[in-house]
TIVO-2410 file (N, C-alpha, C; in nm, 3 decimals):
# residues 156
REC num residu      c1      c2      c3 atome chaine
REC   1      X  11.257   0.099  -7.014     N      A
REC   1      X  11.202   0.126  -7.146    CA      A
REC   1      X  11.106   0.014  -7.183     C      A
REC   2      X  10.986   0.049  -7.221     N      A
REC   2      X  10.887  -0.052  -7.257    CA      A
REC   2      X  10.871  -0.056  -7.408     C      A
REC   3      X  10.846  -0.175  -7.458     N      A
REC   3      X  10.821  -0.190  -7.602    CA      A
REC   3      X  10.673  -0.167  -7.628     C      A
REC   4      X  10.644  -0.068  -7.706     N      A
REC   4      X  10.505  -0.038  -7.743    CA      A
REC   4      X  10.489  -0.057  -7.892     C      A
REC   5      X  10.373  -0.109  -7.936     N      A
REC   5      X  10.352  -0.119  -8.080    CA      A
REC   5      X  10.337   0.020  -8.141     C      A
REC   6      X  10.380   0.034  -8.264     N      A
REC   6      X  10.366   0.163  -8.332    CA      A
REC   6      X  10.218   0.191  -8.358     C      A
REC   7      X  10.180   0.319  -8.371     N      A
REC   7      X  10.039   0.351  -8.401    CA      A
REC   7      X   9.991   0.285  -8.530     C      A
REC   8      X  10.081   0.273  -8.629     N      A
REC   8      X  10.043   0.208  -8.755    CA      A
REC   8      X  10.010   0.061  -8.735     C      A
REC   9      X  10.087  -0.006  -8.649     N      A
REC   9      X  10.062  -0.148  -8.622    CA      A
REC   9      X   9.929  -0.165  -8.549     C      A
REC  10      X   9.899  -0.073  -8.458     N      A
REC  10      X   9.771  -0.080  -8.386    CA      A
REC  10      X   9.656  -0.060  -8.484     C      A
REC  11      X   9.667   0.039  -8.574     N      A
REC  11      X   9.562   0.062  -8.673    CA      A
REC  11      X   9.546  -0.058  -8.765     C      A
REC  12      X   9.658  -0.120  -8.804     N      A
REC  12      X   9.652  -0.235  -8.893    CA      A
REC  12      X   9.577  -0.350  -8.828     C      A
REC  13      X   9.585  -0.363  -8.697     N      A
REC  13      X   9.512  -0.469  -8.626    CA      A
REC  13      X   9.370  -0.427  -8.592     C      A
REC  14      X   9.352  -0.300  -8.556     N      A
REC  14      X   9.220  -0.254  -8.512    CA      A
REC  14      X   9.119  -0.240  -8.624     C      A
REC  15      X   9.159  -0.181  -8.735     N      A
REC  15      X   9.065  -0.155  -8.844    CA      A
REC  15      X   9.001  -0.285  -8.896     C      A
REC  16      X   9.079  -0.389  -8.927     N      A
REC  16      X   9.015  -0.513  -8.973    CA      A
REC  16      X   8.924  -0.575  -8.866     C      A
REC  17      X   8.964  -0.565  -8.739     N      A
REC  17      X   8.882  -0.622  -8.633    CA      A
REC  17      X   8.749  -0.548  -8.623     C      A
REC  18      X   8.753  -0.416  -8.629     N      A
REC  18      X   8.628  -0.338  -8.623    CA      A
REC  18      X   8.541  -0.369  -8.745     C      A
REC  19      X   8.603  -0.376  -8.863     N      A
REC  19      X   8.525  -0.406  -8.984    CA      A
REC  19      X   8.463  -0.544  -8.976     C      A
REC  20      X   8.535  -0.640  -8.918     N      A
REC  20      X   8.481  -0.774  -8.904    CA      A
REC  20      X   8.361  -0.775  -8.810     C      A
REC  21      X   8.370  -0.700  -8.702     N      A
REC  21      X   8.259  -0.693  -8.606    CA      A
REC  21      X   8.136  -0.625  -8.665     C      A
REC  22      X   8.158  -0.526  -8.752     N      A
REC  22      X   8.046  -0.453  -8.811    CA      A
REC  22      X   7.975  -0.531  -8.921     C      A
REC  23      X   8.039  -0.634  -8.976     N      A
REC  23      X   7.975  -0.718  -9.078    CA      A
REC  23      X   7.946  -0.642  -9.205     C      A
REC  24      X   7.823  -0.659  -9.257     N      A
REC  24      X   7.786  -0.597  -9.385    CA      A
REC  24      X   7.786  -0.444  -9.379     C      A
REC  25      X   7.781  -0.387  -9.261     N      A
REC  25      X   7.782  -0.241  -9.247    CA      A
REC  25      X   7.925  -0.189  -9.229     C      A
REC  26      X   8.025  -0.267  -9.267     N      A
REC  26      X   8.163  -0.229  -9.239    CA      A
REC  26      X   8.214  -0.109  -9.320     C      A
REC  27      X   8.142  -0.062  -9.416     N      A
REC  27      X   8.188   0.052  -9.495    CA      A
REC  27      X   8.141   0.184  -9.437     C      A
REC  28      X   8.063   0.182  -9.329     N      A
REC  28      X   8.012   0.303  -9.266    CA      A
REC  28      X   8.068   0.313  -9.126     C      A
REC  29      X   8.114   0.432  -9.088     N      A
REC  29      X   8.162   0.455  -8.952    CA      A
REC  29      X   8.096   0.580  -8.895     C      A
REC  30      X   8.066   0.581  -8.766     N      A
REC  30      X   8.017   0.703  -8.703    CA      A
REC  30      X   8.120   0.815  -8.716     C      A
REC  31      X   8.073   0.938  -8.713     N      A
REC  31      X   8.161   1.053  -8.734    CA      A
REC  31      X   8.277   1.056  -8.636     C      A
REC  32      X   8.254   1.019  -8.509     N      A
REC  32      X   8.361   1.022  -8.409    CA      A
REC  32      X   8.472   0.924  -8.445     C      A
REC  33      X   8.437   0.804  -8.492     N      A
REC  33      X   8.538   0.707  -8.531    CA      A
REC  33      X   8.603   0.745  -8.663     C      A
REC  34      X   8.526   0.803  -8.752     N      A
REC  34      X   8.578   0.840  -8.884    CA      A
REC  34      X   8.694   0.939  -8.872     C      A
REC  35      X   8.688   1.027  -8.772     N      A
REC  35      X   8.795   1.126  -8.752    CA      A
REC  35      X   8.921   1.062  -8.695     C      A
REC  36      X   8.907   0.953  -8.622     N      A
REC  36      X   9.020   0.891  -8.553    CA      A
REC  36      X   9.089   0.782  -8.633     C      A
REC  37      X   9.023   0.723  -8.731     N      A
REC  37      X   9.079   0.613  -8.809    CA      A
REC  37      X   9.128   0.664  -8.944     C      A
REC  38      X   9.224   0.596  -9.005     N      A
REC  38      X   9.272   0.639  -9.137    CA      A
REC  38      X   9.163   0.623  -9.241     C      A
REC  39      X   9.170   0.704  -9.345     N      A
REC  39      X   9.072   0.697  -9.452    CA      A
REC  39      X   9.101   0.576  -9.540     C      A
REC  40      X   9.004   0.488  -9.557     N      A
REC  40      X   9.019   0.370  -9.641    CA      A
REC  40      X   8.916   0.376  -9.751     C      A
REC  41      X   8.957   0.345  -9.871     N      A
REC  41      X   8.865   0.346  -9.985    CA      A
REC  41      X   8.805   0.206 -10.000     C      A
REC  42      X   8.700   0.179  -9.923     N      A
REC  42      X   8.634   0.049  -9.927    CA      A
REC  42      X   8.494   0.070  -9.983     C      A
REC  43      X   8.464  -0.001 -10.092     N      A
REC  43      X   8.334   0.011 -10.154    CA      A
REC  43      X   8.246  -0.105 -10.111     C      A
REC  44      X   8.116  -0.083 -10.089     N      A
REC  44      X   8.029  -0.195 -10.055    CA      A
REC  44      X   8.014  -0.289 -10.175     C      A
REC  45      X   7.992  -0.418 -10.148     N      A
REC  45      X   7.972  -0.514 -10.255    CA      A
REC  45      X   7.839  -0.490 -10.326     C      A
REC  46      X   7.826  -0.547 -10.443     N      A
REC  46      X   7.702  -0.533 -10.518    CA      A
REC  46      X   7.592  -0.615 -10.452     C      A
REC  47      X   7.474  -0.560 -10.445     N      A
REC  47      X   7.359  -0.634 -10.394    CA      A
REC  47      X   7.272  -0.673 -10.511     C      A
REC  48      X   7.198  -0.778 -10.492     N      A
REC  48      X   7.106  -0.821 -10.597    CA      A
REC  48      X   7.158  -0.943 -10.669     C      A
REC  49      X   7.069  -1.035 -10.701     N      A
REC  49      X   7.112  -1.157 -10.767    CA      A
REC  49      X   7.147  -1.133 -10.913     C      A
REC  50      X   7.238  -1.217 -10.965     N      A
REC  50      X   7.270  -1.213 -11.106    CA      A
REC  50      X   7.171  -1.301 -11.178     C      A
REC  51      X   7.151  -1.271 -11.304     N      A
REC  51      X   7.063  -1.356 -11.383    CA      A
REC  51      X   7.132  -1.391 -11.513     C      A
REC  52      X   7.083  -1.493 -11.576     N      A
REC  52      X   7.141  -1.534 -11.703    CA      A
REC  52      X   7.205  -1.669 -11.692     C      A
REC  53      X   7.243  -1.726 -11.808     N      A
REC  53      X   7.304  -1.858 -11.804    CA      A
REC  53      X   7.440  -1.857 -11.735     C      A
REC  54      X   7.465  -1.956 -11.653     N      A
REC  54      X   7.593  -1.970 -11.584    CA      A
REC  54      X   7.606  -1.884 -11.460     C      A
REC  55      X   7.504  -1.806 -11.425     N      A
REC  55      X   7.513  -1.722 -11.306    CA      A
REC  55      X   7.493  -1.808 -11.182     C      A
REC  56      X   7.570  -1.781 -11.075     N      A
REC  56      X   7.551  -1.858 -10.953    CA      A
REC  56      X   7.415  -1.830 -10.892     C      A
REC  57      X   7.366  -1.925 -10.814     N      A
REC  57      X   7.234  -1.909 -10.755    CA      A
REC  57      X   7.232  -1.796 -10.653     C      A
REC  58      X   7.342  -1.774 -10.584     N      A
REC  58      X   7.351  -1.663 -10.489    CA      A
REC  58      X   7.497  -1.636 -10.461     C      A
REC  59      X   7.530  -1.509 -10.434     N      A
REC  59      X   7.666  -1.477 -10.395    CA      A
REC  59      X   7.680  -1.509 -10.246     C      A
REC  60      X   7.803  -1.526 -10.194     N      A
REC  60      X   7.819  -1.565 -10.055    CA      A
REC  60      X   7.748  -1.473  -9.956     C      A
REC  61      X   7.749  -1.340  -9.979     N      A
REC  61      X   7.684  -1.248  -9.886    CA      A
REC  61      X   7.534  -1.272  -9.882     C      A
REC  62      X   7.475  -1.317  -9.991     N      A
REC  62      X   7.332  -1.341  -9.993    CA      A
REC  62      X   7.296  -1.472  -9.925     C      A
REC  63      X   7.394  -1.560  -9.906     N      A
REC  63      X   7.369  -1.685  -9.838    CA      A
REC  63      X   7.374  -1.667  -9.687     C      A
REC  64      X   7.406  -1.547  -9.642     N      A
REC  64      X   7.403  -1.519  -9.500    CA      A
REC  64      X   7.532  -1.553  -9.427     C      A
REC  65      X   7.642  -1.576  -9.498     N      A
REC  65      X   7.768  -1.608  -9.433    CA      A
REC  65      X   7.827  -1.485  -9.366     C      A
REC  66      X   7.916  -1.506  -9.268     N      A
REC  66      X   7.978  -1.392  -9.201    CA      A
REC  66      X   8.078  -1.322  -9.292     C      A
REC  67      X   8.084  -1.190  -9.282     N      A
REC  67      X   8.178  -1.115  -9.365    CA      A
REC  67      X   8.313  -1.104  -9.294     C      A
REC  68      X   8.416  -1.073  -9.370     N      A
REC  68      X   8.550  -1.060  -9.316    CA      A
REC  68      X   8.628  -0.964  -9.405     C      A
REC  69      X   8.761  -0.961  -9.390     N      A
REC  69      X   8.845  -0.875  -9.470    CA      A
REC  69      X   8.975  -0.945  -9.505     C      A
REC  70      X   9.038  -0.898  -9.613     N      A
REC  70      X   9.176  -0.934  -9.647    CA      A
REC  70      X   9.251  -0.802  -9.641     C      A
REC  71      X   9.362  -0.800  -9.569     N      A
REC  71      X   9.440  -0.677  -9.557    CA      A
REC  71      X   9.588  -0.709  -9.558     C      A
REC  72      X   9.667  -0.608  -9.588     N      A
REC  72      X   9.812  -0.626  -9.590    CA      A
REC  72      X   9.879  -0.505  -9.652     C      A
REC  73      X   9.999  -0.528  -9.705     N      A
REC  73      X  10.077  -0.421  -9.764    CA      A
REC  73      X  10.122  -0.460  -9.904     C      A
REC  74      X  10.127  -0.361  -9.994     N      A
REC  74      X  10.182  -0.380 -10.127    CA      A
REC  74      X  10.320  -0.316 -10.125     C      A
REC  75      X  10.423  -0.397 -10.158     N      A
REC  75      X  10.560  -0.349 -10.152    CA      A
REC  75      X  10.637  -0.391 -10.277     C      A
REC  76      X  10.749  -0.323 -10.302     N      A
REC  76      X  10.839  -0.361 -10.411    CA      A
REC  76      X  10.929  -0.475 -10.362     C      A
REC  77      X  11.011  -0.530 -10.452     N      A
REC  77      X  11.105  -0.635 -10.413    CA      A
REC  77      X  11.206  -0.583 -10.310     C      A
REC  78      X  11.231  -0.452 -10.310     N      A
REC  78      X  11.323  -0.390 -10.213    CA      A
REC  78      X  11.255  -0.359 -10.080     C      A
REC  79      X  11.127  -0.385 -10.069     N      A
REC  79      X  11.054  -0.360  -9.946    CA      A
REC  79      X  10.994  -0.221  -9.936     C      A
REC  80      X  11.004  -0.141 -10.042     N      A
REC  80      X  10.947  -0.007 -10.042    CA      A
REC  80      X  10.795  -0.015 -10.061     C      A
REC  81      X  10.716   0.068  -9.991     N      A
REC  81      X  10.570   0.065 -10.009    CA      A
REC  81      X  10.530   0.115 -10.148     C      A
REC  82      X  10.423   0.059 -10.202     N      A
REC  82      X  10.370   0.100 -10.332    CA      A
REC  82      X  10.239   0.174 -10.307     C      A
REC  83      X  10.241   0.304 -10.327     N      A
REC  83      X  10.120   0.385 -10.311    CA      A
REC  83      X  10.042   0.386 -10.442     C      A
REC  84      X   9.911   0.378 -10.434     N      A
REC  84      X   9.825   0.390 -10.552    CA      A
REC  84      X   9.808   0.262 -10.631     C      A
REC  85      X   9.847   0.148 -10.576     N      A
REC  85      X   9.826   0.021 -10.646    CA      A
REC  85      X   9.678  -0.016 -10.638     C      A
REC  86      X   9.622  -0.062 -10.749     N      A
REC  86      X   9.482  -0.105 -10.752    CA      A
REC  86      X   9.475  -0.248 -10.699     C      A
REC  87      X   9.397  -0.269 -10.594     N      A
REC  87      X   9.380  -0.401 -10.533    CA      A
REC  87      X   9.235  -0.441 -10.554     C      A
REC  88      X   9.214  -0.553 -10.625     N      A
REC  88      X   9.079  -0.597 -10.660    CA      A
REC  88      X   9.056  -0.738 -10.608     C      A
REC  89      X   8.943  -0.758 -10.541     N      A
REC  89      X   8.903  -0.891 -10.494    CA      A
REC  89      X   8.790  -0.940 -10.583     C      A
REC  90      X   8.806  -1.062 -10.637     N      A
REC  90      X   8.707  -1.119 -10.728    CA      A
REC  90      X   8.668  -1.260 -10.684     C      A
REC  91      X   8.549  -1.301 -10.726     N      A
REC  91      X   8.507  -1.438 -10.705    CA      A
REC  91      X   8.582  -1.527 -10.802     C      A
REC  92      X   8.574  -1.658 -10.782     N      A
REC  92      X   8.640  -1.751 -10.874    CA      A
REC  92      X   8.580  -1.742 -11.014     C      A
REC  93      X   8.457  -1.692 -11.025     N      A
REC  93      X   8.393  -1.673 -11.154    CA      A
REC  93      X   8.429  -1.541 -11.221     C      A
REC  94      X   8.509  -1.457 -11.154     N      A
REC  94      X   8.553  -1.332 -11.214    CA      A
REC  94      X   8.471  -1.210 -11.178     C      A
REC  95      X   8.373  -1.223 -11.088     N      A
REC  95      X   8.290  -1.109 -11.048    CA      A
REC  95      X   8.364  -1.025 -10.944     C      A
REC  96      X   8.376  -0.895 -10.969     N      A
REC  96      X   8.445  -0.805 -10.876    CA      A
REC  96      X   8.361  -0.785 -10.751     C      A
REC  97      X   8.424  -0.807 -10.634     N      A
REC  97      X   8.355  -0.788 -10.506    CA      A
REC  97      X   8.395  -0.658 -10.439     C      A
REC  98      X   8.521  -0.621 -10.450     N      A
REC  98      X   8.570  -0.499 -10.387    CA      A
REC  98      X   8.696  -0.452 -10.459     C      A
REC  99      X   8.718  -0.321 -10.460     N      A
REC  99      X   8.836  -0.263 -10.523    CA      A
REC  99      X   8.878  -0.142 -10.443     C      A
REC 100      X   9.007  -0.136 -10.408     N      A
REC 100      X   9.061  -0.022 -10.333    CA      A
REC 100      X   9.196   0.016 -10.394     C      A
REC 101      X   9.249   0.128 -10.348     N      A
REC 101      X   9.381   0.174 -10.389    CA      A
REC 101      X   9.468   0.177 -10.264     C      A
REC 102      X   9.592   0.125 -10.274     N      A
REC 102      X   9.680   0.120 -10.158    CA      A
REC 102      X   9.719   0.261 -10.113     C      A
REC 103      X   9.740   0.273  -9.984     N      A
REC 103      X   9.773   0.401  -9.923    CA      A
REC 103      X   9.923   0.430  -9.935     C      A
REC 104      X   9.967   0.544  -9.882     N      A
REC 104      X  10.107   0.586  -9.892    CA      A
REC 104      X  10.204   0.483  -9.834     C      A
REC 105      X  10.161   0.412  -9.729     N      A
REC 105      X  10.248   0.310  -9.669    CA      A
REC 105      X  10.229   0.173  -9.734     C      A
REC 106      X  10.152   0.168  -9.844     N      A
REC 106      X  10.126   0.043  -9.914    CA      A
REC 106      X  10.013  -0.039  -9.857     C      A
REC 107      X   9.949   0.009  -9.751     N      A
REC 107      X   9.842  -0.066  -9.685    CA      A
REC 107      X   9.715  -0.070  -9.771     C      A
REC 108      X   9.645  -0.183  -9.763     N      A
REC 108      X   9.515  -0.198  -9.829    CA      A
REC 108      X   9.427  -0.286  -9.741     C      A
REC 109      X   9.298  -0.276  -9.764     N      A
REC 109      X   9.202  -0.362  -9.695    CA      A
REC 109      X   9.081  -0.376  -9.785     C      A
REC 110      X   9.043  -0.500  -9.815     N      A
REC 110      X   8.925  -0.526  -9.899    CA      A
REC 110      X   8.826  -0.609  -9.819     C      A
REC 111      X   8.701  -0.585  -9.846     N      A
REC 111      X   8.593  -0.653  -9.777    CA      A
REC 111      X   8.562  -0.787  -9.845     C      A
REC 112      X   8.543  -0.891  -9.764     N      A
REC 112      X   8.512  -1.025  -9.812    CA      A
REC 112      X   8.373  -1.061  -9.760     C      A
REC 113      X   8.279  -1.101  -9.847     N      A
REC 113      X   8.142  -1.126  -9.802    CA      A
REC 113      X   8.126  -1.250  -9.715     C      A
REC 114      X   8.208  -1.352  -9.735     N      A
REC 114      X   8.193  -1.477  -9.660    CA      A
REC 114      X   8.320  -1.561  -9.676     C      A
REC 115      X   8.341  -1.659  -9.588     N      A
REC 115      X   8.457  -1.746  -9.605    CA      A
REC 115      X   8.455  -1.814  -9.742     C      A
REC 116      X   8.573  -1.836  -9.797     N      A
REC 116      X   8.584  -1.901  -9.928    CA      A
REC 116      X   8.715  -1.867  -9.994     C      A
REC 117      X   8.731  -1.911 -10.119     N      A
REC 117      X   8.851  -1.883 -10.196    CA      A
REC 117      X   8.820  -1.775 -10.299     C      A
REC 118      X   8.904  -1.674 -10.305     N      A
REC 118      X   8.885  -1.559 -10.392    CA      A
REC 118      X   9.014  -1.532 -10.469     C      A
REC 119      X   9.003  -1.449 -10.573     N      A
REC 119      X   9.119  -1.405 -10.648    CA      A
REC 119      X   9.149  -1.261 -10.608     C      A
REC 120      X   9.273  -1.235 -10.565     N      A
REC 120      X   9.317  -1.102 -10.528    CA      A
REC 120      X   9.417  -1.056 -10.633     C      A
REC 121      X   9.381  -0.951 -10.709     N      A
REC 121      X   9.467  -0.899 -10.815    CA      A
REC 121      X   9.518  -0.761 -10.775     C      A
REC 122      X   9.649  -0.741 -10.791     N      A
REC 122      X   9.712  -0.614 -10.755    CA      A
REC 122      X   9.791  -0.565 -10.875     C      A
REC 123      X   9.773  -0.438 -10.911     N      A
REC 123      X   9.846  -0.382 -11.024    CA      A
REC 123      X   9.883  -0.236 -10.997     C      A
REC 124      X  10.003  -0.200 -11.038     N      A
REC 124      X  10.052  -0.063 -11.031    CA      A
REC 124      X  10.136  -0.041 -11.156     C      A
REC 125      X  10.107   0.063 -11.231     N      A
REC 125      X  10.169   0.085 -11.361    CA      A
REC 125      X  10.321   0.071 -11.361     C      A
REC 126      X  10.388   0.132 -11.267     N      A
REC 126      X  10.535   0.130 -11.265    CA      A
REC 126      X  10.593   0.008 -11.194     C      A
REC 127      X  10.508  -0.074 -11.134     N      A
REC 127      X  10.559  -0.183 -11.050    CA      A
REC 127      X  10.510  -0.321 -11.091     C      A
REC 128      X  10.435  -0.334 -11.198     N      A
REC 128      X  10.389  -0.465 -11.244    CA      A
REC 128      X  10.257  -0.508 -11.182     C      A
REC 129      X  10.224  -0.634 -11.203     N      A
REC 129      X  10.097  -0.690 -11.156    CA      A
REC 129      X  10.121  -0.824 -11.090     C      A
REC 130      X  10.029  -0.861 -11.003     N      A
REC 130      X  10.036  -0.991 -10.938    CA      A
REC 130      X   9.894  -1.031 -10.899     C      A
REC 131      X   9.866  -1.159 -10.914     N      A
REC 131      X   9.736  -1.213 -10.874    CA      A
REC 131      X   9.758  -1.341 -10.796     C      A
REC 132      X   9.673  -1.366 -10.699     N      A
REC 132      X   9.686  -1.486 -10.617    CA      A
REC 132      X   9.550  -1.528 -10.565     C      A
REC 133      X   9.532  -1.659 -10.549     N      A
REC 133      X   9.413  -1.710 -10.484    CA      A
REC 133      X   9.435  -1.696 -10.334     C      A
REC 134      X   9.335  -1.644 -10.264     N      A
REC 134      X   9.341  -1.633 -10.118    CA      A
REC 134      X   9.223  -1.708 -10.060     C      A
REC 135      X   9.247  -1.780  -9.954     N      A
REC 135      X   9.141  -1.854  -9.887    CA      A
REC 135      X   9.113  -1.789  -9.754     C      A
REC 136      X   8.991  -1.740  -9.738     N      A
REC 136      X   8.949  -1.670  -9.617    CA      A
REC 136      X   8.867  -1.766  -9.533     C      A
REC 137      X   8.901  -1.775  -9.405     N      A
REC 137      X   8.825  -1.860  -9.314    CA      A
REC 137      X   8.735  -1.772  -9.228     C      A
REC 138      X   8.731  -1.795  -9.100     N      A
REC 138      X   8.640  -1.723  -9.012    CA      A
REC 138      X   8.680  -1.580  -8.979     C      A
REC 139      X   8.807  -1.547  -8.988     N      A
REC 139      X   8.851  -1.413  -8.948    CA      A
REC 139      X   8.926  -1.342  -9.058     C      A
REC 140      X   8.978  -1.223  -9.026     N      A
REC 140      X   9.055  -1.146  -9.122    CA      A
REC 140      X   9.179  -1.223  -9.168     C      A
REC 141      X   9.219  -1.201  -9.293     N      A
REC 141      X   9.336  -1.266  -9.350    CA      A
REC 141      X   9.440  -1.159  -9.384     C      A
REC 142      X   9.564  -1.180  -9.342     N      A
REC 142      X   9.674  -1.091  -9.376    CA      A
REC 142      X   9.742  -1.148  -9.500     C      A
REC 143      X   9.750  -1.066  -9.607     N      A
REC 143      X   9.813  -1.111  -9.731    CA      A
REC 143      X   9.893  -0.995  -9.789     C      A
REC 144      X  10.026  -1.001  -9.772     N      A
REC 144      X  10.115  -0.899  -9.828    CA      A
REC 144      X  10.148  -0.935  -9.972     C      A
REC 145      X  10.167  -0.833 -10.056     N      A
REC 145      X  10.192  -0.853 -10.198    CA      A
REC 145      X  10.323  -0.784 -10.235     C      A
REC 146      X  10.407  -0.855 -10.311     N      A
REC 146      X  10.533  -0.798 -10.361    CA      A
REC 146      X  10.523  -0.783 -10.512     C      A
REC 147      X  10.542  -0.660 -10.560     N      A
REC 147      X  10.539  -0.632 -10.704    CA      A
REC 147      X  10.680  -0.609 -10.756     C      A
REC 148      X  10.705  -0.655 -10.879     N      A
REC 148      X  10.834  -0.632 -10.944    CA      A
REC 148      X  10.810  -0.553 -11.072     C      A
REC 149      X  10.898  -0.457 -11.104     N      A
REC 149      X  10.877  -0.373 -11.224    CA      A
REC 149      X  10.864  -0.457 -11.349     C      A
REC 150      X  10.760  -0.428 -11.426     N      A
REC 150      X  10.736  -0.496 -11.553    CA      A
REC 150      X  10.690  -0.640 -11.537     C      A
REC 151      X  10.674  -0.685 -11.414     N      A
REC 151      X  10.636  -0.825 -11.391    CA      A
REC 151      X  10.487  -0.847 -11.395     C      A
REC 152      X  10.450  -0.963 -11.447     N      A
REC 152      X  10.311  -1.005 -11.446    CA      A
REC 152      X  10.310  -1.147 -11.394     C      A
REC 153      X  10.234  -1.170 -11.290     N      A
REC 153      X  10.225  -1.303 -11.229    CA      A
REC 153      X  10.091  -1.362 -11.267     C      A
REC 154      X  10.092  -1.477 -11.334     N      A
REC 154      X   9.969  -1.542 -11.377    CA      A
REC 154      X   9.926  -1.645 -11.275     C      A
REC 155      X   9.796  -1.659 -11.258     N      A
REC 155      X   9.739  -1.756 -11.166    CA      A
REC 155      X   9.684  -1.871 -11.248     C      A
REC 156      X   9.714  -1.994 -11.207     N      A
REC 156      X   9.662  -2.113 -11.278    CA      A
REC 156      X   9.514  -2.128 -11.253     C      A
***
């Protein structure tokens, strides 16, 4: 008897790797791949510079840094998956970069424009909210989130 990884585990490793290799075009897949991979609700980041007082000179993607992803699972304290949780990735200044909804198994994947520290906020009406700073380096980052009913986790 051989130990084989489950198809879900293979997808969890393959999808972020493929998205990392595709870079800024990671939200588009050829039709043949689209049929074979799970459907992920990944929105492209906003293009175009911000203007006005206090606006950064450029967002990380505009500085030409390599793109990556943050992925993982949203679960309850009992380990049950949370389907439909809103997962939002923001800059330290509060600008939304990506927003997705967790799948039936609690899986999520958000696109990161470049290495750096970001705020990852997760909320589900019946399961509470949680936010955390995540630091992304050169590759994909695995970050699992545990939600507790009625709980709100504040970030300093």
